[in-house]
Rosetta silent file (secondary structure, phi, psi, omega in degrees, C-alpha in Angstrom):
SEQUENCE: MSMVQIDVPNEVLISLKESPETISQELSILAAVKLFELGKLSSGRAAQLAGMSRVKFLNVLGQYHVSPFAFTAEELEHDIDNA
SCORE:     score description
SCORE:     0.000 S_00000001
   1 L     0.000  137.881  177.121   87.897  119.094   45.604 S_00000001
   2 L   -89.931  154.920  178.722   85.192  120.424   47.898 S_00000001
   3 L  -116.702  134.792  175.565   83.122  118.225   50.156 S_00000001
   4 L  -118.347  131.496 -177.399   79.384  118.587   50.692 S_00000001
   5 L  -107.968  135.645  175.948   77.796  116.694   53.556 S_00000001
   6 L  -123.405  127.917  177.309   74.197  115.470   53.579 S_00000001
   7 L   -83.787  125.016  178.876   72.633  114.056   56.721 S_00000001
   8 L  -116.778  119.463  179.413   70.643  110.903   55.998 S_00000001
   9 L   -59.293  144.897  179.553   68.482  109.565   58.818 S_00000001
  10 H   -56.833  -34.123 -179.842   69.268  105.997   59.856 S_00000001
  11 H   -62.460  -34.321  177.774   65.670  105.053   59.116 S_00000001
  12 H   -67.688  -44.942  177.558   66.189  106.017   55.481 S_00000001
  13 H   -60.166  -41.452  178.582   69.297  103.854   55.237 S_00000001
  14 H   -64.591  -43.867  179.873   67.388  100.966   56.821 S_00000001
  15 H   -62.187  -38.717 -178.679   64.459  101.453   54.425 S_00000001
  16 H   -81.662  -14.943 -179.489   66.783  101.496   51.428 S_00000001
  17 L    55.246   44.495 -178.887   68.809   98.541   52.744 S_00000001
  18 L  -131.349  157.388  176.420   72.004  100.213   51.583 S_00000001
  19 L   -80.301  160.432  176.456   75.274  101.234   53.168 S_00000001
  20 H   -57.600  -36.451 -179.923   76.153  104.908   53.643 S_00000001
  21 H   -64.953  -42.842  179.713   78.825  104.542   50.929 S_00000001
  22 H   -65.507  -43.596  179.316   76.327  103.148   48.424 S_00000001
  23 H   -64.439  -39.001  178.541   73.779  105.871   49.210 S_00000001
  24 H   -59.457  -46.278  179.337   76.481  108.524   48.873 S_00000001
  25 H   -64.930  -43.816 -179.602   77.361  107.311   45.379 S_00000001
  26 H   -63.013  -41.656  178.635   73.699  107.001   44.372 S_00000001
  27 H   -65.410  -35.640  176.589   72.914  110.524   45.585 S_00000001
  28 H   -63.602  -42.636  179.381   75.870  111.878   43.610 S_00000001
  29 H   -66.078  -46.457 -179.795   74.562  110.180   40.472 S_00000001
  30 H   -61.089  -41.736  178.089   70.996  111.362   41.065 S_00000001
  31 H   -63.570  -43.062 -179.975   72.156  114.941   41.632 S_00000001
  32 H   -62.596  -44.249 -179.870   74.276  114.818   38.479 S_00000001
  33 H   -62.035  -46.731 -177.859   71.394  113.444   36.398 S_00000001
  34 H   -66.930  -42.223  179.040   68.951  116.059   37.669 S_00000001
  35 H   -65.684  -34.526  174.349   71.374  118.965   37.265 S_00000001
  36 H   -67.059  -46.323 -179.395   72.089  117.792   33.710 S_00000001
  37 H   -59.043  -37.415  179.610   68.353  117.426   32.995 S_00000001
  38 L   -78.721   -5.893  179.965   67.747  120.977   34.251 S_00000001
  39 L    80.548   14.195 -179.033   70.528  122.276   32.012 S_00000001
  40 L   -85.530  -22.639  177.249   72.631  123.429   34.956 S_00000001
  41 L  -130.871  143.836  171.846   75.554  121.097   34.145 S_00000001
  42 L   -71.213  167.042  179.053   76.994  119.859   30.881 S_00000001
  43 H   -63.139  -35.094  178.940   77.221  116.109   30.438 S_00000001
  44 H   -66.025  -46.113  179.059   80.952  116.273   31.095 S_00000001
  45 H   -69.194  -37.248  177.137   80.601  118.170   34.370 S_00000001
  46 H   -64.492  -40.230  176.920   77.661  116.005   35.450 S_00000001
  47 H   -61.626  -39.944  178.263   79.748  112.896   34.764 S_00000001
  48 H   -62.120  -44.218  177.598   82.501  114.393   36.885 S_00000001
  49 H   -61.982  -39.247 -179.385   80.024  114.957   39.742 S_00000001
  50 H   -76.071  -11.515  178.615   78.773  111.381   39.371 S_00000001
  51 L    75.854   36.512 -178.957   82.331  110.067   39.490 S_00000001
  52 L  -145.631  171.396  177.662   82.283  108.372   36.101 S_00000001
  53 L   -70.311  159.988  178.964   83.311  108.860   32.497 S_00000001
  54 H   -62.744  -41.620  179.827   81.135  110.966   30.212 S_00000001
  55 H   -60.899  -46.373  179.031   80.302  107.931   28.056 S_00000001
  56 H   -63.101  -41.862  179.280   79.174  105.936   31.088 S_00000001
  57 H   -60.479  -44.414  179.436   77.145  108.903   32.363 S_00000001
  58 H   -61.301  -35.008  176.251   75.370  109.262   29.020 S_00000001
  59 H   -70.441  -36.413 -179.770   74.483  105.563   29.206 S_00000001
  60 H   -66.925  -29.793 -179.035   73.254  105.915   32.803 S_00000001
  61 H   -53.039  -37.174 -179.862   70.835  108.690   31.782 S_00000001
  62 H   -61.413  -32.324  178.898   68.575  106.093   30.172 S_00000001
  63 H   -64.415  -24.022 -178.866   68.104  104.331   33.516 S_00000001
  64 H  -107.680   12.686  177.917   66.522  107.543   34.801 S_00000001
  65 L    57.096   40.401  177.156   64.514  108.229   31.622 S_00000001
  66 L  -114.646  127.659 -179.940   66.534  111.361   30.852 S_00000001
  67 L   -75.724  138.555  175.486   67.464  112.079   27.258 S_00000001
  68 L   -75.771   -6.290 -178.806   71.110  112.865   26.554 S_00000001
  69 L   -95.671  135.109 -176.057   69.914  115.320   23.919 S_00000001
  70 L   -94.947   35.499  179.940   69.252  118.891   24.972 S_00000001
  71 L  -108.610  143.761  171.930   66.516  119.512   22.427 S_00000001
  72 L   -81.354  166.169  179.011   62.845  120.106   23.089 S_00000001
  73 H   -59.705  -38.950 -179.894   60.285  118.224   21.020 S_00000001
  74 H   -64.977  -40.548  178.867   59.553  121.418   19.076 S_00000001
  75 H   -64.652  -40.086  178.147   63.244  121.922   18.263 S_00000001
  76 H   -65.438  -41.953  178.012   63.524  118.350   17.023 S_00000001
  77 H   -62.420  -41.544  179.044   60.401  118.752   14.850 S_00000001
  78 H   -61.552  -45.037  178.748   61.824  121.970   13.435 S_00000001
  79 H   -62.550  -40.581  179.141   65.116  120.210   12.596 S_00000001
  80 H   -64.755  -43.957  179.941   63.247  117.340   10.950 S_00000001
  81 H   -62.216  -33.819 -177.901   61.138  119.743    8.886 S_00000001
  82 H   -87.522   -4.846 -177.765   64.303  121.556    7.752 S_00000001
  83 L   -75.188    0.000    0.000   66.206  118.374    6.899 S_00000001
């Protein structure tokens, strides 16, 4: 496994009232969610980055208002029309 280091100013940690370990986990989850949302990672790989199961990751997406479905509104309308 590779390690990526991010420097977080102490003032940010104080503002967030979180430990470095908690912020590290949260940043991993946020990165995974965003990379999944952008289509750069599959849900399985994003879950791996977030350090959780795929099922849990798919449930977490809702907390960030990200759909687990990779369809645009137009694609969904097209599917509905063809159903």
